[in-house]
C-alpha positions as CSV (number, residue, x, y, z in Angstrom):
1,M,8.4,26.8,7.8
2,T,9.8,23.5,6.9
3,G,9.9,19.9,8.1
4,D,8.1,19.0,11.3
5,D,6.8,22.5,11.8
6,G,3.9,21.7,9.6
7,R,2.5,18.8,11.6
8,I,-1.2,18.7,12.4
9,V,-2.0,17.1,15.7
10,V,-5.6,16.5,16.7
11,S,-5.9,15.2,20.3
12,G,-9.1,14.2,22.2
13,L,-11.1,16.7,20.1
14,T,-14.7,16.8,21.2
15,K,-17.7,18.9,20.1
16,T,-21.4,18.4,20.9
17,F,-24.4,20.3,19.5
18,G,-27.2,19.8,21.9
19,P,-27.6,16.0,22.3
20,V,-25.5,15.3,19.2
21,A,-21.8,14.4,19.6
22,A,-20.5,15.7,16.3
23,V,-16.9,14.9,17.2
24,D,-16.1,12.5,20.0
25,D,-12.6,12.2,21.5
26,L,-11.0,12.4,18.0
27,T,-7.3,11.9,17.8
28,F,-5.0,11.7,14.7
29,T,-1.8,13.2,13.3
30,V,-1.0,14.5,9.8
31,E,2.7,14.6,8.9
32,P,4.5,17.0,6.6
33,G,5.7,15.8,3.2
34,S,2.6,13.8,2.5
35,I,-1.0,14.0,1.4
36,T,-3.5,12.7,3.9
37,G,-7.1,11.9,3.0
38,F,-9.7,12.8,5.7
39,L,-12.6,10.5,5.0
40,G,-16.0,9.7,6.6
41,P,-19.7,9.4,5.6
42,N,-22.0,12.4,5.7
43,G,-22.5,13.5,9.3
44,A,-19.2,11.8,10.5
45,G,-17.8,15.1,11.8
46,K,-15.3,16.0,9.1
47,T,-16.5,19.6,8.5
48,T,-16.8,20.2,12.3
49,T,-13.3,18.9,12.8
50,L,-11.8,21.1,10.0
51,R,-13.6,24.1,11.4
52,M,-12.2,23.5,14.9
53,L,-8.8,23.0,13.4
54,L,-9.1,26.4,11.7
55,G,-10.4,28.2,14.8
56,L,-14.0,28.7,13.4
57,I,-15.6,26.6,16.1
58,H,-14.4,26.3,19.7
59,P,-14.1,22.6,20.9
60,D,-15.7,21.4,24.1
61,A,-12.6,19.4,24.9
62,G,-9.3,18.4,23.4
63,S,-7.1,20.3,21.0
64,A,-6.2,20.8,17.4
65,T,-2.8,22.3,16.6
66,I,-0.8,23.2,13.5
67,A,3.0,23.5,13.9
68,G,2.4,23.2,17.7
69,H,0.0,26.1,18.0
70,R,-3.8,26.6,17.8
71,Y,-4.7,28.3,14.6
72,L,-5.8,31.4,16.5
73,D,-2.3,31.6,18.2
74,L,-0.3,31.4,15.0
75,P,1.7,34.6,14.5
76,A,0.9,34.7,10.7
77,P,-1.9,32.2,10.1
78,N,-2.5,33.0,6.5
79,S,1.1,32.5,5.7
80,T,1.2,29.2,7.6
81,V,-2.1,27.6,6.6
82,G,-3.9,27.8,3.3
83,A,-7.5,26.6,3.6
84,V,-10.4,25.9,1.2
85,L,-13.6,25.0,2.9
86,E,-15.9,26.3,0.1
87,A,-15.5,27.8,-3.3
88,S,-18.2,30.5,-3.1
89,A,-16.7,33.2,-0.9
90,F,-16.2,35.7,-3.7
91,H,-17.7,39.0,-4.6
92,P,-19.4,38.2,-7.9
93,A,-18.5,41.6,-9.5
94,R,-14.8,41.3,-8.8
95,T,-12.5,39.8,-11.3
96,G,-10.3,36.9,-10.3
97,R,-7.2,39.2,-10.3
98,S,-8.9,41.9,-8.2
99,H,-10.1,39.3,-5.7
100,L,-6.5,38.1,-5.2
101,R,-5.1,41.6,-5.0
102,V,-7.5,42.5,-2.2
103,Y,-6.2,39.5,-0.2
104,C,-2.6,40.6,-1.0
105,T,-3.3,44.0,0.4
106,I,-5.0,42.7,3.5
107,N,-2.1,40.3,4.3
108,G,0.8,42.5,3.1
109,Y,1.8,40.4,0.2
110,P,3.2,42.0,-3.0
111,R,0.7,42.4,-5.8
112,S,2.9,40.3,-8.0
113,R,2.0,37.3,-5.8
114,A,-1.5,37.4,-7.3
115,E,-0.1,36.9,-10.8
116,Q,2.0,34.0,-9.6
117,V,-0.8,32.1,-8.1
118,L,-3.1,32.8,-11.1
119,D,-0.5,31.2,-13.3
120,L,0.0,28.3,-10.9
121,V,-3.7,27.4,-10.9
122,G,-4.2,28.0,-14.7
123,L,-6.4,31.1,-14.4
124,T,-4.3,33.8,-16.1
125,D,-6.5,33.9,-19.2
126,A,-9.6,34.3,-17.0
127,A,-8.0,36.8,-14.6
128,R,-9.9,39.9,-16.0
129,R,-13.3,38.2,-16.0
130,P,-15.9,38.8,-13.2
131,V,-16.1,35.8,-10.9
132,R,-19.9,35.7,-11.5
133,G,-19.0,34.2,-14.9
134,Y,-16.7,31.5,-13.5
135,S,-17.7,27.8,-13.6
136,L,-17.6,25.8,-10.4
137,G,-14.3,24.3,-11.4
138,M,-12.8,27.8,-12.1
139,R,-14.1,28.9,-8.6
140,Q,-12.3,25.9,-7.1
141,R,-9.1,27.0,-8.8
142,L,-9.5,30.6,-7.6
143,A,-10.2,29.4,-4.0
144,L,-7.0,27.3,-4.2
145,A,-5.1,30.3,-5.6
146,T,-6.3,32.4,-2.6
147,A,-5.1,29.6,-0.2
148,L,-1.7,29.6,-1.8
149,L,-1.1,33.4,-1.7
150,G,0.9,33.2,1.5
151,D,3.0,30.2,0.2
152,P,1.8,28.2,3.2
153,Q,3.4,25.2,4.7
154,V,0.0,23.6,5.4
155,L,-3.0,23.1,3.1
156,V,-6.4,22.1,4.4
157,L,-8.8,21.4,1.5
158,D,-12.4,20.3,1.7
159,E,-13.5,18.7,-1.6
160,P,-10.9,20.5,-3.7
161,A,-11.8,18.5,-6.9
162,N,-15.5,19.4,-6.8
163,G,-16.6,20.8,-10.1
164,L,-13.3,20.0,-11.9
165,D,-13.4,18.1,-15.2
166,P,-11.1,15.0,-15.6
167,E,-8.3,17.2,-16.9
168,G,-8.7,19.5,-14.0
169,I,-8.7,16.6,-11.5
170,A,-5.4,15.3,-13.0
171,W,-4.0,18.8,-12.8
172,M,-5.0,19.1,-9.1
173,R,-3.5,15.8,-8.4
174,R,-0.1,16.8,-9.9
175,L,-0.1,20.2,-8.1
176,L,-0.9,18.7,-4.7
177,R,1.8,16.0,-5.1
178,D,4.3,18.6,-6.1
179,L,3.4,20.7,-3.0
180,A,3.8,17.6,-0.7
181,A,7.1,16.7,-2.4
182,E,8.3,20.2,-1.2
183,G,7.7,19.1,2.4
184,R,4.3,20.7,2.9
185,T,1.5,19.2,4.8
186,V,-1.6,18.5,2.7
187,L,-4.9,17.4,4.4
188,V,-7.7,16.7,1.9
189,S,-11.3,15.9,2.8
190,S,-13.3,14.2,-0.1
191,H,-16.2,11.9,-0.8
192,V,-14.7,10.8,-4.1
193,L,-12.9,7.7,-2.9
194,S,-11.7,6.6,-6.3
195,E,-9.8,9.9,-6.7
196,V,-8.6,9.8,-3.1
197,Q,-7.0,6.4,-3.7
198,Q,-5.0,7.9,-6.6
199,L,-4.0,11.0,-4.6
200,V,-3.2,10.3,-1.0
201,D,-0.4,8.7,0.9
202,H,-2.2,8.3,4.2
203,V,-5.8,8.1,5.3
204,V,-7.8,9.1,8.4
205,I,-11.2,7.6,8.4
206,I,-13.8,8.8,11.0
207,N,-17.3,7.6,11.7
208,R,-19.7,9.1,14.2
209,G,-17.1,11.6,15.3
210,R,-14.5,9.0,16.2
211,C,-11.4,7.8,14.3
212,V,-11.9,4.2,13.1
213,W,-8.6,3.9,11.1
214,Q,-5.5,6.0,10.3
215,G,-2.2,5.1,8.6
216,P,-0.5,4.7,5.2
217,L,-2.9,3.8,2.4
218,A,-0.5,1.0,1.3
219,T,-1.0,-0.8,4.6
220,L,-4.8,-0.8,4.4
221,A,-5.8,-4.3,3.5
222,D,-8.9,-5.4,1.6
223,P,-11.5,-6.7,4.1
224,H,-12.0,-9.8,1.9
225,G,-8.3,-10.6,2.2
226,R,-5.1,-9.7,0.4
227,V,-5.3,-10.5,-3.3
228,V,-2.5,-11.6,-5.6
229,S,-3.0,-11.4,-9.4
230,V,-0.9,-13.6,-11.6
231,R,-0.7,-13.9,-15.4
232,T,0.4,-17.2,-16.9
233,P,-0.1,-18.9,-20.3
234,Q,-1.0,-22.1,-18.2
235,P,-3.7,-20.9,-15.8
236,D,-5.3,-24.3,-15.5
237,R,-2.0,-25.9,-14.4
238,L,-1.5,-23.2,-11.9
239,H,-5.0,-23.5,-10.6
240,A,-4.5,-27.2,-10.0
241,A,-1.2,-26.6,-8.3
242,L,-2.8,-24.0,-6.0
243,R,-5.5,-26.5,-5.1
244,R,-3.0,-29.2,-4.3
245,S,-1.2,-26.7,-2.0
246,G,-4.3,-26.4,0.1
247,I,-5.9,-23.2,-1.2
248,D,-9.7,-23.5,-1.2
249,E,-11.5,-23.3,-4.5
250,G,-13.4,-20.3,-3.4
251,R,-10.2,-18.3,-3.0
252,I,-9.2,-18.7,-6.7
253,T,-10.9,-16.8,-9.5
254,R,-10.3,-16.2,-13.1
255,G,-9.5,-12.6,-14.0
256,G,-9.3,-13.2,-17.8
257,R,-8.1,-15.8,-20.2
258,D,-4.6,-15.9,-18.7
259,R,-5.1,-14.4,-15.2
260,L,-5.8,-15.8,-11.8
261,R,-6.7,-13.9,-8.6
262,I,-5.9,-15.6,-5.3
263,T,-7.2,-14.3,-2.0
264,G,-5.3,-14.5,1.3
265,V,-1.8,-15.4,-0.1
266,R,1.5,-13.7,-0.5
267,T,3.1,-13.0,-3.9
268,D,6.3,-14.9,-2.8
269,D,4.3,-18.0,-2.1
270,V,2.6,-18.0,-5.5
271,G,5.8,-17.3,-7.3
272,Q,7.7,-20.1,-5.5
273,L,4.8,-22.5,-6.2
274,A,4.9,-21.6,-9.9
275,F,8.6,-22.0,-10.0
276,A,8.5,-25.4,-8.3
277,E,5.8,-26.6,-10.8
278,Q,7.8,-25.1,-13.7
279,I,4.8,-23.0,-14.7
280,P,5.8,-19.8,-16.6
281,V,4.6,-16.5,-15.0
282,L,4.1,-13.4,-17.1
283,G,3.1,-11.1,-14.3
284,L,2.7,-11.3,-10.5
285,A,1.6,-8.6,-8.2
286,A,-0.4,-7.8,-5.0
287,E,-3.5,-5.9,-6.0
288,Q,-4.0,-2.5,-4.4
289,P,-6.7,-2.4,-1.7
290,D,-10.2,-1.3,-2.8
291,L,-10.5,1.8,-0.7
292,E,-14.2,2.0,-1.2
293,R,-14.8,-1.5,0.1
294,V,-12.5,-0.9,3.1
295,F,-14.2,2.4,3.8
296,F,-17.7,0.9,3.9
297,A,-16.5,-2.0,6.0
298,L,-15.1,0.4,8.6
299,T,-18.0,2.9,8.6
300,T,-20.9,0.4,8.7
301,D,-19.5,-2.2,11.1
302,D,-20.1,-1.4,14.8
303,D,-17.3,-3.7,15.9
304,H,-14.6,-1.3,14.7
305,E,-11.7,-2.9,16.7
306,A,-12.3,-6.4,15.1
307,T,-12.7,-4.8,11.7
308,R,-9.5,-2.8,12.0
309,A,-7.6,-5.9,13.1
310,A,-8.9,-7.8,10.0
311,L,-8.2,-5.0,7.6
312,T,-4.7,-4.3,8.8
313,G,-3.7,-7.9,9.3
314,A,-3.1,-7.4,13.0
């Protein structure tokens, strides 16, 4: 599979458990060739959504498809979708290699594929050790190796960095970026927002079972306004010029001896003002949005439409 065949489409997905609406008319799309973060507070419906996507729970209404099919209708699901929902589904007495070879036999993959994915996830040296002796991070790598056995077009990963040390997290980030660069679809659910911000291209944020925002990470504005950071050897002169241009004092802060941060302006406007005032500029950039701040604004504010409009500049 290549290209658009790996698209994930969730449309009107709904699931209730008794009086609780776990997922409520949820709709979003995940495109191939990118990494999408699937975010939401505890109880937002993320796990239920992923389980419906993978055919483990039957929805009350709506649909969730991969490459245009329900997971259960895919002709070769394990070769289309690689999924990691937990890193504990291992027989403790089996070695990492034997665990993978069992899955190769079940799915008709050559045994050599086990060696390939062991090398890919950095577990070759631990391949002969029983899984009972694996750390949580090693179990995460083995779970990912299992998901990759069929060389799938789509990866669905729930908390894939859980238990990994900083080096392992950086390794995971590189691997997922490489897989997305090959045109694969990568959907990652995580609570570690700082890591998500470094990893993903797009985000889908849900709250109370409903989608409150989806789109490219780069277009997600800070709820306190877009922030421009500027370095200059003459910060006091620039500060005064900004005030004369009509920018309120409260929108200008010092970010260090030679840095100013200005809220609610464009980089072009600040650069043109500095040029007109003949104030040297050593650096000028729009700061990346604080995903954590945006996340909490979207998932704690009942007026989601107004919040969405403010965050996206609509």
